[in-house]
N, C-alpha and C positions, 0 to 999 in steps of 0.2 A: 584338212588339219595342217597347221603350220609346223614345220620342222624347226627344232631349236638349234641355233647356230652356236655350238659349244665353244669354239675358239673365240668368237666375238664376246660371248658372255664372260668367259674367263678373263679376257682383256679388260672389259669394263669393270669386273670385280677387282682386278689387280690395281687399276687406276684409282678406284674408290678407296681401297685400303691405303694406298700410298698417300692420297690426298688427305684422308682422315688423319693419318699419322702426322703428316706435315702440319695440319691445322692444330692438332692436339699438343704437339711438342716442338720446341725450337732447338732441342739438343739432340745430338746423335747418341748420347749416353743413355743406356737403358737403366731406368731407375727402379730400385726396389720399393716395395710398398711398405711404408712406415706409418704408424699413427702420427697425426699432426696434433700437437698439444697446445692448448690454450690455458694459461695460468689464470686462476680466478681468486680474487681476494674479496671476501664478504664478511659482514659482521655476524658470524655464526653464533655469537652470544645472544643475539636478539632474534625474535620470531621473524622479523622482516628479512633478515639475511637468509634464513632457511627457506623461506617462501620464494625469494629471488633465485636461489640456486635451483629450485625445482622448475621454475619458469625457464631458466636457461637450459636445463637438461631436457625439458620437453621438446625444444627445437632440435637439440643435438641428437636426441634419440630418433627423431623423424628423419633427419639427414642421414645418419648412419644406417638406419633401416632401409634406406633407398639407395645404398651403395656408397655412401660417403662422398668425398671430394676427389677429383682427379681420377686416376686409375685404381680406385678402391682404397684410398687412404681414409681411415676412420678418424673422426675428430675425438680427441681425448681431453677431458677436463681434469686438471689438477687443482683442487680447491683447498684453500687455507683461510683461516679466520683472521680478521683484523682486530680481534678483541684485545683489550689491555688499556692501560692508562694513557699510553701514547700511540694512537692508531697510525700516525704517520710513520713512526719508527717500526711498528709491528708490520705494517704493509710492505715497507721496503725490505725488511729482513726476510719476510716470507717470500717475496719476489726473488730475492737472491738465492734462496734455498731451492726454489723451483728451477731457476736457471742452471744451478749447479748439478741438478739431478735429472735434467730433461734434455734429450738430444735434439729433438725437432720441435722446438718451442716457437710458435708463431707470434704470440703477443699475450696481452693480459686483458682481463675484465675486472673493473672495480665498481664499488658502490658509493660509499660516503665520500664527501669532499676531503676529509682528513686523510683517509688512506690513499685516495687518488693523488693528493698533493705529495705525500711521501714517496709513492711509487714513481710518479712522473719526475720529480726533482732528482731522486737518487738512482733511478734505473732507466726510465724511458729516454730522458734527454741525453745522458752521457752514452748510453749503449744502443739507442735507436730501436727500442721495442715498441710497437704499436700498443696503445691502450684505449679501450672504449669503456666509458662509464654509463650506467643507466640511471644514476641518481645523484651524481656530484654536481651541485648547483653553484658552488662558490664563485663569485665574480673573478677572483684571482686566476681561475683556471681558463678563463676566456682568452684564447690565443696564446696560452702559455708555451705551447710546443706544437709543431706540425705532427708530432707523434701522439697527441692526445685529442680525443673528441668525446662528445657525450650526446645522448639522446634526450636532453632536457635543457631548458633555458637557464641562463644565469639568475642568481638570486634577485637581481634588480627587477626582473620581469614579474616574479611573484610578489615582490614588495610593492610594485605599482598597482597590481591587482588588489592587494589587501588595502592599500591606501585609498583607492577609489571606492571600495566597498565600505570602508569606515566613514568616508566623507558622504557617501550616499545615505548612511544612517545618521548623519549629522553629529558624529562623535568629534569632539574638539580637543579633549585632553587625554593623552595616552601615555602610560608608563610602560617601559620595556624591561622585561626580565630575561636575562641572557645566560646560557650555560657557559661558565668560565672555561676557557681553554679549548673550545671546540670551533673549528674553522667554519663549518656551516652556520652554526648558531650566531656567531659574532658577525659574519659577513651579511647574513640576512637581516639581522638587527640593524646594522649600520645602513644597509640599503633602504630599509623601511624608515629609519629616522631621517635620512636625507630626503626621501620621497615625501614624507608627511610634513616635514618642516617643524616650526617652533612648537607646534602642538604636541610633539613627541620628544620633549627635551630631557625627560628623566630616563636614565638607563642604568640598571644595576646588575652586576655579575653575581651568579650563584654557583656554588659547587656543593658536593655532598658533605654533610656533617660539619658545617661551619660553626665555630663557637659563637659567632655574632650573627647567626641567622635571623633572629628576631629584629635586631637593629637594621639589618639590610631590608627586611620586609617593610619596616616602618619608613625607611628612606624611600622605598619604591612607592609607598602609599601617601607620602607627605603632602602632595598637592591635590589629594582627593581625585585621582584620575577617573574619567568616565569609562575608560577601558584599560585592560592590561594586555599587552602583546607579549606572548610567551614564546621565545625563540630558543628552543632546547631540542636536543637530539637523543640523549641517553635516557632510557626509561627510569633508571634509578634516580637520576637528577630531577626530571620533571615530576616524578611521583612524590619525591620528598618535598619539592616546592609546593605542589598542590595540597599535600597533607599539612604542611606548615601554614599555608594560606588559609586552609579550611579551619584550622584552630583559631584563627582570628575572626571567623565568620560568626561572631556572637551577635545575637539580636539581628540577624540577617544583614550584617554590615555590607555584604556585596550584592544585596538585592537588586540594586540599580547599576551594577557594574557589568560592562560587557567584557568578553574574553576573545582575543584574536589569537588564532592558533597557526603555527607553521605546519608545513606538510608532513613533518616527522610525526605529528600527533595522529595521523590517519592510520591507526592500528588498533586492534582490539585490546592490545596490552594496556592502552590508556585507561580502559575501564576498570583496571585494578586500582587506580587512584580515585580519590573522592571527586567525582565530576558533577555531582548533583548541584553544587552552587553555581555551575556554569550553564545549566539547562534552563530554558524558559524564554521569555521575551522581555525586552526593555524598550519603552517608548514605541511599541508597535513593530519592532524588528527583532530578529533572533539574538539572544543574549550571547551566543558564541558563534563564531564562523572562522573558517580557514580556507586555504586554497592549495591545490596540488595538481600536477599534470594529469590529464585524463584523456582517454581514447574515445573515439566514436564507437560506442558499443553496438551500433547497428551495422558496422562495416563487416564485410566478409572475412578480412584477415583477423579482426578481433574475435568474431564468432568462432572461427576455426581454432584460434589459440585457446579460447575459453573451453571449448569442447575437448581439445587434446589435454589440457591441464587437468581437467576433471577426470578424463579417462585414464591418464597415466598415474596421477598422484592423488586423485580424489580431493583436489584443492580448488577453492574458489579464487578468482582473481583478486589480488591485494595490490597495495600501492607500488607503483613502478614495476610490477611483474611483466607487463606487456613490453616494456623497454628492454628487459633482459632476454625475453623471447626473440625480439628483433635483433639484438646484438649477435646472437648465434647465427642467424641467417646472413647478416651483413658480413661477418667473418667468413662464413662458408662460401659466399659468392666471391668475396675478395680473394680468398685462397684459390678458388677455382680459376679466376682470371690470372692469378700470379703463377699458378702451375703451368698454364699455357705459355706464359712469358719466359719464366726462368727455371722452372723445375724446382726440385727440393734439395739438390746436392750441395748448393751453396746457401746456407741459411742466412748469412748476412745479406746477400743480394736478395734473397727471398723476402726478408722482412722489409727491406727498403721498398721493394715493389709492392708488397702487400699494403703498406701504409698508403701508397698512392691510390690503390684500388678501393680501399675502405671508404674514402671520401667520394670517389668517382661513382661507385655503384649506388650510393645512398640516394642520389637524385638523377643521375644520368644526364644525357644530352637530348636535344630535340630529335624526335624520331626513334629513340631507344625504346625497346619493348618494355611494357610495364609488367613487373613480376611481383608476386605476393605468395606467402606461405600456403594459402588455400589452393593454389594451383598444383601443389605437390613439388617435391624437391627435384625430381627428374626433369620437369618442365623448366624450372628455374635454372637448373644446371645446364640444360641445352641452350637456353637463352644466353648464358654466359660465354658460350663458344663463339658467338657472333656479335662483335662490337660491344657496346655498352648495354647496361640495363638500368631501369628506373624502378627502385624498390619501394613498394607501398607496404607498410608494416602494420602490426596489430596495435601499436602505440599511437598511430596517427602519423603526423609529419615526421619523417626520418631524414629530411634533407639537411645534411651537415654542411654548414657554411664554412667560409675560409678562416673563421675564428674557432672552429671545432664545435659550434653550438647548433642545436636544433630547436626551433620555436614550435611549441605544441599548444593545443587547447588546454585550458585550465578549468577545473571544476571548483566552484565555491561550495563548500560543505559545512554542515554543522552537526552537533550532537543532539539527538532527540531521545525521548523515552522517559522511563521512570526508574526508580531505584531498583537495581538488580537487572534491568533490561534496557540497556542503552545501545544505540546504533547510530551510524552515520547516514545522513541524508544529503542529497545534492540539491542545493538551492538554485543554481543556474550554471550555465557554461559560458566561458569567456574565450573568444577566438582571437588569435593574433591578427593584427591588421596588415 
């Protein structure tokens, strides 16, 4: 039997402890364990906002349950709503409230283009707070700041997909109905109009309870369009539009009219509006169709996310949910890397370094280990201690480019069913080239 060399073992153990400490920290200052906060601005006045918060919390719960980040720092979410007539203003005001009441604030998460625009212009750019959005697609936000990034493509990408689908269906004349005053709606409408060309020359703005609503509808329909592209975000706005349009559907006026839908329509809330006139076929193709970013549902990260979302919140995956799940892991890994570099005592230096790592860990370098949520947070955390990582998420491609964009697959969807029982169906998937 071999005798244990106690002095040698103690020496090796001491060296290991010193090496680990040196690897984990670059500061001689012993840090206290604080919660690290992420501010979250979501449209909590809408179902989609609530569902996206739960998707974000699903990941944060898993991370915290496995020890959090660094030496036991828990990730804490402070969530505020972007609801109101001016979402840009609401978002920037909410962000300032979070900043004024939070000591260890790492950065922000946003949803809509409007609230992202307000927060980025008023807070992120002047004060250098990292911001990640899961659903802000406005073209204006592409490259707007090194402190802003999103896990979705700009509107031009969606506009090109819708244009190609409409041309595949041989639709030649399209009228465009746009929500007045909304960044996403106007940006997508402009991108589609430019992409489609002269066949989409009619564009009319709509808002709630307009006294001349009827006149605006007749202007929209003046050239007998073969299709109506509806670029609207707010449920109350598009519900009124569809209701007013349906009132004109006398003697099946829209029997041979197609409807092109933006990704904001991919919510069960749409079925509160009269959608029957949009359902069916025209000239052998679906009467309605739209497009939205979609994940590979067969991938292990997506399956893991879907399972955990169901387990924790009894929720099925809705639009952009996977993106918000991925945002939590991107933040957590970037925080892990930043804690190794700078610690948490100087939050200004912390946020500067955090922004660097947010973009780095989303795609990594050649030879970096591939990490994904289904491996478990402890495995992902350990990988962060050694050079870079390459994150593969539930939403698909999370590679954030130098303009702050990520190009993802899109699903072409349409509404099918009968009165009182409508649902969304995927027609096909479109992958970025």
